[in-house]
DOKOLZA-183364 format. One record per residue (C-alpha): x, y, z; residue in three letters. Coordinates in nm, 2 decimals, padded with zeros to 4 digits. Each point is the difference from the previous one (the first is absolute). Example, Ala and Ser with C-alpha at 12.3 -4.5 7.8 and 13.67 -1.06 7.14 Angstrom:
2
NODE      X      Y      Z nufi
NODE  01.23 -00.45  00.78  Ala
NODE  00.14  00.34 -00.07  Ser
END
This chain:
488
NODE      X      Y      Z nufi
NODE -01.13 -03.42 -02.97  Met
NODE  00.11 -00.35  00.06  Lys
NODE  00.31  00.09 -00.23  Lys
NODE  00.09  00.24  00.26  Leu
NODE -00.01 -00.32  00.23  Leu
NODE  00.22 -00.17 -00.22  Tyr
NODE  00.32  00.19  00.15  Leu
NODE -00.05 -00.16  00.35  Phe
NODE  00.16 -00.26  00.17  Val
NODE -00.29 -00.20  00.05  Gly
NODE  00.10 -00.11  00.31  Leu
NODE -00.10  00.31  00.21  Gly
NODE -00.34  00.03 -00.12  Leu
NODE -00.18 -00.28  00.18  Phe
NODE  00.04  00.19  00.29  Leu
NODE -00.30  00.22 -00.14  Val
NODE -00.18 -00.31  00.04  Ser
NODE -00.19 -00.11  00.29  Cys
NODE -00.01 -00.33 -00.11  Lys
NODE  00.30 -00.34  00.01  Ser
NODE  00.21  00.04 -00.33  Asp
NODE -00.06 -00.28 -00.24  Asp
NODE  00.32 -00.21  00.14  Asn
NODE -00.20  00.02  00.31  Gly
NODE  00.19  00.26  00.20  Ile
NODE -00.18  00.14  00.24  Asp
NODE -00.04  00.36 -00.02  Asn
NODE  00.18  00.17  00.30  Pro
NODE -00.26  00.28 -00.04  Asn
NODE -00.30 -00.21  00.03  Asp
NODE -00.21  00.06  00.30  Pro
NODE -00.09 -00.37  00.01  Asn
NODE  00.38 -00.08  00.07  Asn
NODE  00.11 -00.03  00.34  Pro
NODE  00.31  00.12 -00.05  Thr
NODE -00.10  00.28 -00.23  Ser
NODE  00.19  00.34 -00.02  Glu
NODE -00.05  00.25 -00.19  Asn
NODE  00.26  00.08 -00.28  Leu
NODE -00.11  00.21 -00.23  Asp
NODE  00.20  00.29  00.01  Ala
NODE  00.32 -00.24 -00.02  Gln
NODE -00.14 -00.18 -00.32  Ala
NODE -00.08  00.32 -00.16  Phe
NODE  00.34  00.14  00.10  Met
NODE  00.11 -00.24 -00.17  Trp
NODE -00.18 -00.07 -00.30  Asn
NODE  00.01  00.40 -00.09  Ala
NODE  00.30 -00.01  00.02  Leu
NODE  00.08 -00.30 -00.18  Asn
NODE -00.11  00.17 -00.26  Leu
NODE  00.06  00.38 -00.03  Trp
NODE  00.30  00.06  00.24  Tyr
NODE  00.32  00.13 -00.22  Phe
NODE  00.25 -00.15  00.18  Trp
NODE -00.26 -00.39  00.04  Gln
NODE  00.31 -00.18 -00.20  Ala
NODE  00.29  00.08  00.22  Asp
NODE -00.22 -00.11  00.32  Val
NODE  00.00 -00.42  00.06  Asp
NODE -00.28 -00.01  00.16  Asp
NODE -00.23  00.17 -00.26  Leu
NODE  00.09 -00.23 -00.25  Ala
NODE -00.23 -00.18 -00.23  Asp
NODE  00.13 -00.34  00.11  Asp
NODE  00.04  00.14  00.39  Arg
NODE -00.27 -00.27  00.10  Phe
NODE -00.07 -00.40 -00.14  Ala
NODE -00.37  00.02  00.09  Asn
NODE -00.28  00.19  00.22  Asp
NODE  00.11 -00.13  00.32  Gln
NODE  00.36  00.11 -00.02  Glu
NODE -00.12  00.35 -00.08  Phe
NODE -00.30  00.03  00.28  Thr
NODE  00.30 -00.18  00.26  Glu
NODE  00.24  00.30 -00.13  Phe
NODE -00.29  00.29  00.08  Leu
NODE -00.01 -00.17  00.29  Gln
NODE  00.39  00.04  00.12  Gln
NODE -00.10  00.37 -00.02  His
NODE -00.28  00.12  00.22  Pro
NODE  00.08  00.36 -00.01  Asn
NODE -00.14  00.14 -00.35  Pro
NODE  00.25  00.31  00.04  Ser
NODE  00.29 -00.21  00.11  Asp
NODE -00.04 -00.19 -00.27  Phe
NODE -00.02  00.24 -00.29  Tyr
NODE  00.28  00.19  00.08  Phe
NODE  00.27 -00.29  00.20  Asn
NODE -00.12 -00.28 -00.25  Thr
NODE -00.13  00.12 -00.35  Leu
NODE  00.17  00.35 -00.06  Leu
NODE  00.34 -00.04 -00.18  Phe
NODE  00.32  00.13  00.21  Ser
NODE  00.04  00.32 -00.24  Glu
NODE -00.36  00.06  00.04  Asp
NODE -00.01  00.38  00.24  Arg
NODE -00.33  00.10 -00.06  Phe
NODE -00.28 -00.24 -00.05  Ser
NODE -00.25  00.03  00.29  Phe
NODE -00.37 -00.08  00.08  Leu
NODE -00.29  00.08  00.23  Asn
NODE -00.21 -00.23  00.24  Glu
NODE -00.29  00.16 -00.14  Asp
NODE  00.00  00.10 -00.36  Tyr
NODE -00.29  00.30  00.00  Glu
NODE  00.30  00.20  00.18  Glu
NODE  00.26 -00.10 -00.23  Leu
NODE -00.23  00.16 -00.28  Val
NODE -00.08  00.31  00.21  Asn
NODE  00.35  00.04  00.07  Asn
NODE  00.08  00.02 -00.39  Leu
NODE -00.25  00.29 -00.04  Ser
NODE  00.16  00.21  00.24  Gly
NODE -00.21 -00.10  00.31  Val
NODE  00.13 -00.12  00.35  Ser
NODE -00.04  00.07  00.36  Lys
NODE  00.30  00.30  00.04  Ser
NODE  00.05  00.32  00.19  Asn
NODE  00.15  00.15 -00.28  Gly
NODE  00.38  00.04  00.14  Leu
NODE  00.21 -00.14 -00.30  Glu
NODE  00.38 -00.04  00.17  Phe
NODE  00.33 -00.21 -00.01  Gly
NODE  00.12 -00.17  00.27  Leu
NODE  00.43  00.04  00.08  Val
NODE  00.22 -00.22  00.16  Arg
NODE  00.20  00.21  00.28  Phe
NODE  00.35 -00.08 -00.08  Ser
NODE  00.10 -00.29  00.28  Glu
NODE -00.27 -00.20  00.16  Gly
NODE -00.37 -00.10 -00.13  Asn
NODE -00.13  00.32  00.11  Gly
NODE -00.19  00.22 -00.30  Leu
NODE -00.18  00.29 -00.10  Phe
NODE -00.22  00.21 -00.21  Gly
NODE -00.01  00.20 -00.19  Tyr
NODE -00.33  00.21 -00.13  Val
NODE  00.01 -00.04 -00.39  Gln
NODE -00.36  00.16 -00.06  Tyr
NODE -00.33  00.09  00.09  Ile
NODE -00.26 -00.15 -00.17  Val
NODE -00.29  00.27 -00.05  Pro
NODE -00.34 -00.05  00.17  Asn
NODE  00.16 -00.25  00.27  Ser
NODE  00.01 -00.04  00.32  Asn
NODE  00.33  00.08 -00.01  Ala
NODE -00.06  00.36 -00.19  Ser
NODE -00.19  00.11  00.33  Thr
NODE  00.30 -00.01  00.21  Thr
NODE  00.32  00.20  00.00  Glu
NODE  00.23 -00.24 -00.11  Ile
NODE  00.17  00.08 -00.36  Lys
NODE  00.27 -00.11 -00.25  Arg
NODE  00.32 -00.04  00.17  Gly
NODE -00.12 -00.02  00.35  Asp
NODE  00.21 -00.36  00.19  Ile
NODE -00.15 -00.21  00.25  Phe
NODE  00.16 -00.28  00.17  Thr
NODE -00.29 -00.17  00.24  Arg
NODE -00.36 -00.12  00.02  Val
NODE -00.21 -00.02  00.25  Asp
NODE  00.31  00.08  00.19  Gly
NODE  00.19 -00.29 -00.14  Thr
NODE  00.32  00.04 -00.18  Ala
NODE -00.01 -00.13 -00.31  Leu
NODE  00.19 -00.31 -00.11  Thr
NODE  00.08 -00.23 -00.29  Thr
NODE -00.19 -00.22  00.24  Asp
NODE -00.31  00.17  00.07  Asn
NODE -00.08  00.27 -00.30  Tyr
NODE -00.26 -00.21 -00.15  Val
NODE -00.14 -00.05  00.29  Ser
NODE -00.03  00.32  00.13  Leu
NODE -00.08  00.20 -00.35  Leu
NODE -00.14 -00.27 -00.21  Phe
NODE -00.22 -00.20  00.26  Gly
NODE -00.37 -00.01  00.04  Asp
NODE  00.05  00.28  00.24  Asn
NODE -00.21  00.30 -00.18  Asp
NODE  00.11  00.28  00.22  Thr
NODE  00.36  00.06  00.10  Tyr
NODE  00.25  00.26  00.14  Thr
NODE  00.29  00.08 -00.13  Leu
NODE  00.28  00.16  00.20  Gly
NODE  00.21  00.27 -00.17  Met
NODE  00.36  00.11 -00.03  Ala
NODE  00.21  00.30 -00.12  Asp
NODE  00.27 -00.05 -00.22  Ile
NODE  00.35  00.18 -00.05  Asn
NODE  00.22 -00.09 -00.21  Gly
NODE  00.04 -00.38  00.04  Thr
NODE -00.11 -00.02  00.31  Gln
NODE -00.39 -00.08  00.12  Ile
NODE -00.13  00.10  00.32  Thr
NODE -00.30 -00.11  00.16  Asp
NODE -00.20  00.30  00.10  Asn
NODE -00.35  00.04  00.19  Asp
NODE -00.26  00.04 -00.27  Thr
NODE -00.24 -00.25 -00.07  Glu
NODE -00.25 -00.09 -00.32  Ile
NODE -00.32 -00.24  00.04  Glu
NODE -00.07 -00.09 -00.34  Leu
NODE -00.32 -00.26 -00.10  Thr
NODE -00.03 -00.21 -00.30  Lys
NODE -00.33  00.04 -00.19  Ile
NODE -00.14 -00.26 -00.21  Ala
NODE -00.11  00.06 -00.37  Asn
NODE  00.27  00.27  00.01  Gln
NODE  00.07  00.08 -00.38  Val
NODE  00.32  00.16 -00.07  Glu
NODE  00.03  00.24 -00.32  Asp
NODE  00.31 -00.10 -00.16  Pro
NODE  00.11  00.37 -00.13  Ile
NODE  00.13  00.13  00.29  Leu
NODE  00.12  00.32 -00.23  Val
NODE -00.08  00.10 -00.32  Ala
NODE  00.09  00.42 -00.09  Glu
NODE  00.19  00.11 -00.25  Thr
NODE  00.31  00.23  00.08  Leu
NODE  00.16  00.30 -00.16  Asp
NODE  00.33 -00.01  00.02  Ile
NODE  00.14  00.34 -00.16  Asn
NODE -00.19 -00.05 -00.28  Gly
NODE  00.00 -00.37 -00.03  Thr
NODE -00.33 -00.16  00.05  Lys
NODE  00.05 -00.34  00.19  Ile
NODE -00.27 -00.25  00.06  Ala
NODE  00.05 -00.21  00.37  Tyr
NODE -00.14 -00.28  00.05  Leu
NODE -00.01 -00.16  00.36  Met
NODE -00.19 -00.35 -00.06  Tyr
NODE  00.01 -00.27  00.24  Asn
NODE -00.18 -00.29 -00.15  Arg
NODE -00.13 -00.16 -00.28  Phe
NODE -00.36  00.02  00.05  Leu
NODE -00.22 -00.08 -00.29  Ser
NODE -00.29  00.16  00.21  Ser
NODE  00.14  00.33  00.00  Phe
NODE  00.15  00.01 -00.42  Asn
NODE -00.26  00.23 -00.08  Glu
NODE  00.11  00.25  00.29  Glu
NODE  00.37 -00.07 -00.18  Leu
NODE -00.17  00.05 -00.33  Asn
NODE -00.12  00.37  00.17  Ala
NODE  00.34  00.09  00.14  Ala
NODE  00.19 -00.02 -00.33  Phe
NODE -00.29  00.20 -00.16  Gly
NODE  00.12  00.26  00.21  Gln
NODE  00.33 -00.02 -00.05  Phe
NODE -00.07  00.02 -00.38  Val
NODE -00.19  00.29  00.08  Ala
NODE  00.27  00.16  00.22  Asp
NODE  00.23  00.01 -00.30  Gly
NODE  00.24 -00.25  00.13  Ala
NODE  00.25 -00.12 -00.14  Thr
NODE  00.20 -00.21  00.24  Glu
NODE -00.09 -00.27  00.25  Leu
NODE  00.16 -00.09  00.31  Val
NODE -00.24 -00.37  00.09  Leu
NODE  00.09 -00.05  00.39  Asp
NODE -00.04 -00.35  00.07  Met
NODE  00.27 -00.04  00.31  Arg
NODE -00.28 -00.18  00.21  Tyr
NODE -00.21 -00.14 -00.26  Asn
NODE -00.03 -00.39  00.07  Pro
NODE -00.17 -00.11 -00.36  Gly
NODE -00.32 -00.06 -00.08  Gly
NODE -00.21 -00.08 -00.33  Ser
NODE  00.15 -00.07 -00.30  Val
NODE -00.24  00.15 -00.22  Asn
NODE  00.01  00.36  00.19  Thr
NODE  00.42 -00.01 -00.07  Ser
NODE -00.11 -00.03 -00.34  Arg
NODE -00.23  00.27 -00.01  Leu
NODE  00.28  00.24  00.23  Leu
NODE  00.25 -00.12 -00.23  Ala
NODE -00.23  00.12 -00.27  Ser
NODE -00.08  00.29  00.12  Met
NODE  00.36  00.10  00.03  Ile
NODE  00.15 -00.13 -00.41  Tyr
NODE -00.33  00.04 -00.22  Gly
NODE -00.27 -00.18 -00.07  Thr
NODE  00.17 -00.23 -00.31  Asn
NODE -00.17 -00.34  00.03  Thr
NODE  00.22 -00.15 -00.25  Asn
NODE  00.29  00.03  00.23  Asp
NODE  00.06 -00.28  00.28  Leu
NODE  00.01  00.05  00.34  Tyr
NODE  00.02 -00.33  00.17  Ile
NODE  00.00 -00.36 -00.11  Arg
NODE -00.10 -00.24  00.28  Gln
NODE  00.23 -00.32  00.06  Arg
NODE -00.21 -00.32  00.18  Trp
NODE  00.08 -00.33  00.09  Asn
NODE  00.04 -00.25 -00.25  Ser
NODE -00.33 -00.11  00.02  Lys
NODE -00.17  00.30 -00.01  Ile
NODE  00.23  00.20 -00.22  Gln
NODE -00.20 -00.25 -00.34  Gly
NODE -00.31  00.07  00.14  Gln
NODE -00.03  00.38 -00.06  Leu
NODE -00.06  00.21 -00.31  Ser
NODE  00.21  00.28 -00.12  Asn
NODE -00.24  00.20  00.10  Glu
NODE  00.04 -00.13  00.37  Gln
NODE  00.38  00.02 -00.03  Leu
NODE  00.04  00.37 -00.13  Glu
NODE -00.07  00.30  00.20  Asp
NODE -00.01  00.33 -00.27  Tyr
NODE  00.04  00.33  00.09  Phe
NODE -00.38  00.14  00.04  Ala
NODE -00.21  00.30 -00.11  Ser
NODE -00.33 -00.07  00.22  Ser
NODE -00.01 -00.06  00.41  Thr
NODE -00.32 -00.23 -00.17  Gly
NODE -00.16  00.29  00.09  Ser
NODE  00.14  00.34 -00.11  Thr
NODE  00.27  00.08 -00.24  Ala
NODE  00.35  00.02  00.17  Ile
NODE  00.13  00.29  00.07  Asn
NODE  00.38 -00.01 -00.10  Thr
NODE  00.28  00.25 -00.01  Leu
NODE  00.19 -00.18 -00.26  Asn
NODE  00.35  00.02  00.17  Leu
NODE  00.33 -00.12 -00.12  Ser
NODE  00.13  00.00  00.35  Thr
NODE -00.13 -00.06  00.33  Val
NODE  00.17  00.07  00.33  Tyr
NODE -00.09 -00.28  00.29  Val
NODE  00.07 -00.02  00.34  Leu
NODE  00.00 -00.33  00.16  Ala
NODE  00.15 -00.15  00.31  Thr
NODE  00.06 -00.39  00.10  Asn
NODE -00.37  00.02  00.10  Ser
NODE -00.10  00.08 -00.36  Ser
NODE -00.13 -00.35 -00.13  Ala
NODE -00.14 -00.22 -00.27  Ser
NODE -00.27  00.28 -00.16  Ala
NODE  00.28  00.26  00.08  Ser
NODE  00.25 -00.21 -00.18  Glu
NODE -00.25 -00.08 -00.29  Leu
NODE -00.03  00.32 -00.10  Val
NODE  00.35  00.09 -00.01  Met
NODE  00.11 -00.32 -00.21  Asn
NODE -00.32  00.05 -00.23  Gly
NODE  00.10  00.38 -00.08  Leu
NODE  00.41 -00.10 -00.03  Glu
NODE -00.04 -00.10 -00.36  Pro
NODE -00.18  00.35 -00.15  Tyr
NODE  00.04  00.28  00.29  Val
NODE  00.35  00.08  00.18  Asp
NODE -00.10 -00.12  00.35  Val
NODE  00.22  00.22  00.28  Val
NODE -00.02 -00.19  00.30  His
NODE  00.12  00.19  00.33  Ile
NODE  00.01 -00.14  00.35  Gly
NODE  00.11 -00.33  00.04  Glu
NODE  00.00 -00.36 -00.08  Thr
NODE -00.37 -00.19 -00.05  Thr
NODE -00.14 -00.31  00.16  Arg
NODE  00.07 -00.22 -00.27  Gly
NODE -00.34 -00.14 -00.06  Lys
NODE -00.09 -00.08 -00.36  Asn
NODE -00.33 -00.29  00.05  Glu
NODE -00.29  00.03 -00.05  Phe
NODE -00.33 -00.16  00.23  Ser
NODE -00.34 -00.07 -00.06  Ile
NODE -00.28 -00.08  00.27  Thr
NODE -00.02 -00.34  00.05  Leu
NODE -00.35 -00.15  00.22  Val
NODE -00.17 -00.33  00.00  Asp
NODE -00.17 -00.03 -00.28  Asp
NODE  00.10 -00.28 -00.21  Val
NODE -00.26  00.03 -00.33  Asp
NODE  00.16  00.37 -00.02  Asn
NODE  00.37 -00.10 -00.02  Ala
NODE  00.00  00.08  00.35  Tyr
NODE  00.02  00.39 -00.11  Ile
NODE -00.21  00.21  00.21  Tyr
NODE -00.27  00.16 -00.19  Ser
NODE -00.24  00.25  00.21  Ser
NODE -00.30 -00.10 -00.19  Asp
NODE  00.08 -00.41  00.10  Arg
NODE -00.03  00.08  00.37  Glu
NODE -00.23 -00.30  00.05  Asn
NODE  00.16 -00.25 -00.13  Gln
NODE  00.34  00.03  00.22  Ile
NODE  00.08 -00.30  00.18  Asn
NODE -00.24  00.17  00.37  Pro
NODE  00.22 -00.27  00.21  Asp
NODE  00.33  00.18 -00.10  Asn
NODE  00.00  00.37  00.01  Ser
NODE  00.36  00.04 -00.06  Trp
NODE  00.13  00.21 -00.29  Gly
NODE  00.36  00.00 -00.13  Ile
NODE  00.20  00.22 -00.22  Gln
NODE  00.24 -00.23 -00.14  Pro
NODE  00.30  00.18 -00.25  Leu
NODE -00.07 -00.15 -00.32  Val
NODE  00.22  00.21 -00.26  Gly
NODE  00.24  00.26 -00.12  Arg
NODE -00.03  00.30 -00.20  Asn
NODE  00.25  00.07 -00.31  Glu
NODE  00.00  00.34 -00.16  Asn
NODE  00.00  00.07 -00.38  Ala
NODE  00.42 -00.08 -00.02  Asp
NODE -00.11 -00.33  00.18  Gly
NODE  00.21  00.13  00.36  Phe
NODE -00.18 -00.13  00.32  Phe
NODE  00.33 -00.10  00.17  Asp
NODE  00.03  00.23  00.32  Tyr
NODE -00.09 -00.24  00.25  Thr
NODE  00.28  00.20  00.21  Asp
NODE -00.21  00.35 -00.09  Gly
NODE  00.09  00.29 -00.23  Leu
NODE  00.29  00.22  00.11  Ala
NODE -00.05  00.39  00.00  Pro
NODE  00.19  00.20 -00.21  Asp
NODE  00.03  00.23  00.20  Ile
NODE  00.03 -00.09  00.41  Met
NODE -00.17  00.13  00.26  Leu
NODE -00.17 -00.13  00.32  Glu
NODE -00.24  00.17  00.17  Glu
NODE  00.16  00.15  00.33  Asp
NODE -00.17 -00.04  00.38  Leu
NODE  00.14  00.38  00.07  Glu
NODE -00.16  00.14 -00.32  Asn
NODE -00.27 -00.19 -00.14  Leu
NODE -00.17  00.32 -00.09  Gly
NODE -00.34  00.08 -00.13  Val
NODE -00.15 -00.22 -00.27  Leu
NODE -00.08  00.18 -00.31  Gly
NODE  00.19  00.32  00.13  Asp
NODE  00.28  00.14 -00.28  Pro
NODE  00.29 -00.02  00.33  Thr
NODE -00.08 -00.40  00.10  Glu
NODE  00.35 -00.16 -00.13  Pro
NODE -00.11 -00.25 -00.23  Leu
NODE -00.21  00.20 -00.19  Leu
NODE  00.26  00.30  00.02  Ala
NODE  00.24 -00.24 -00.17  Arg
NODE -00.28 -00.07 -00.26  Ala
NODE -00.06  00.36 -00.06  Ile
NODE  00.41  00.07 -00.03  Glu
NODE -00.02 -00.24 -00.27  Glu
NODE -00.24  00.09 -00.20  Ile
NODE  00.06  00.37  00.02  Thr
NODE  00.35 -00.04  00.01  Gly
NODE  00.06  00.27  00.29  Met
NODE  00.24 -00.13  00.28  Thr
NODE  00.00  00.23  00.29  Gly
NODE  00.16 -00.08  00.33  Lys
NODE -00.24 -00.22  00.15  Lys
NODE  00.22 -00.30  00.18  Ser
NODE -00.16 -00.35 -00.04  Tyr
NODE  00.15 -00.16  00.22  Ser
NODE -00.15 -00.24  00.20  Val
NODE  00.03  00.01  00.43  Gln
NODE -00.19 -00.28  00.09  Met
NODE -00.14 -00.26 -00.30  Pro
NODE -00.33 -00.06  00.05  Ala
NODE  00.09 -00.39 -00.06  Lys
NODE -00.37 -00.16  00.09  Ala
NODE -00.03 -00.37 -00.03  Phe
NODE -00.31 -00.03  00.03  Thr
NODE -00.29  00.23  00.02  Gly
NODE -00.35  00.01  00.04  Ser
NODE -00.10 -00.01 -00.35  Arg
NODE  00.17 -00.34 -00.01  Ile
NODE -00.16 -00.14  00.26  Glu
NODE -00.33  00.03 -00.12  Thr
NODE -00.23 -00.31 -00.12  Pro
NODE  00.11  00.17 -00.36  Leu
NODE  00.34  00.04  00.10  Arg
NODE  00.17  00.05 -00.37  Asp
NODE -00.18 -00.16 -00.21  Asn
NODE -00.05  00.04 -00.40  Met
NODE -00.27 -00.18 -00.17  Phe
NODE -00.17 -00.03 -00.33  Leu
NODE -00.35  00.15  00.00  Asp
NODE -00.13 -00.12 -00.31  Lys
NODE -00.25 -00.34 -00.10  Pro
NODE  00.24 -00.33 -00.07  Leu
NODE -00.12 -00.23 -00.22  His
NODE  00.19 -00.34 -00.05  Leu
NODE  00.02 -00.10 -00.38  Asn
NODE -00.09 -00.39 -00.01  Arg
END
């Protein structure tokens, strides 16, 4: 473990001790110091980002030579009494849109496993054309949730929460605040007009709500063509076996085509994306899926085995069920991010990826979970929770690298553009999995070559600027979930 410690700039490590350092500088966390203040969180964040952060070399305050001595470092931390503000406003690179943190690392870890407090309503928020008013539209309802016991359904519109009209100033507190129960005021949509009505629906967030990311998995028979349809809403490793079982059923059904619907999928596990790609393309374990790029401190300390991910033949427990496809039809929008984009980019060298929908979000950076465990290079490990500093519960999820595909392509920060542009229409969202739902219908048309009289004109585009999945603690994160061992 001493080899790991050589990676760290030593200036911040004195804060872990309860004694004065060798230069006689008082430790600000020393309880015997009358001016003592707890700077554990700030010291941890600086040290962890100084080592792991993808843009460490681009942030002046994270430079290895930023401080001449311990006292300068301590005084710098004292200037930033709020850990969250310190993280976002001082330590992060200006182009970083996706790093985040949580005051409770246990909550962060649970969120990464798909466990959270939720009422099961997934929605997008759209600005009215004038003023700062907002309205929400229901994208789908999580099965076995509180929302599933009410009358609310996909396509419904709401404009108010507890009688207060939604605006850009209050939507966070009204919809994502500490209020576990709230009442939505519903509205009608007619053409491009939205009108409040008298319907109200009460919803309650339930602790430890687990969402199965497989919302729909079925095989459609369209004039003799067997088309597998998968509505997949997050990359959760805890559901890898269920995902593999769904593909097993597709194989048993004789599916020869696949429509992969990730229109609302904000990302998740990198390894799960690899497994899904293998279920689509094949179990060719000599074919490179993606290769990682880290900062200059880390890149040379990782073996090729750690940097390179190949297509898989097993989930780790069972053999991969694969369709062995040469073409896949992907439904993706601006709400599709990180691991969703990774599947598309990772498959591109091997499979014709026909992208229907909108340009994706453009998130190609992955993250790892870091906690105040110095001896484990700040990497969170479930079997080391008793080694985490008990005086610092913060967990951070910084971007630490990018992925490139087998062709070396990784530059899609502006998103992946569709082959066939088609926005969702608030006037006609359709039923997910129904062959007449517009995006799925367009994919079926592309597969079968059968064009009908169906119009794909969009009357009121569903242009959400944020939504329920982005405003949660997990957000649109893509995270590594395999062990890291630095070679020093």
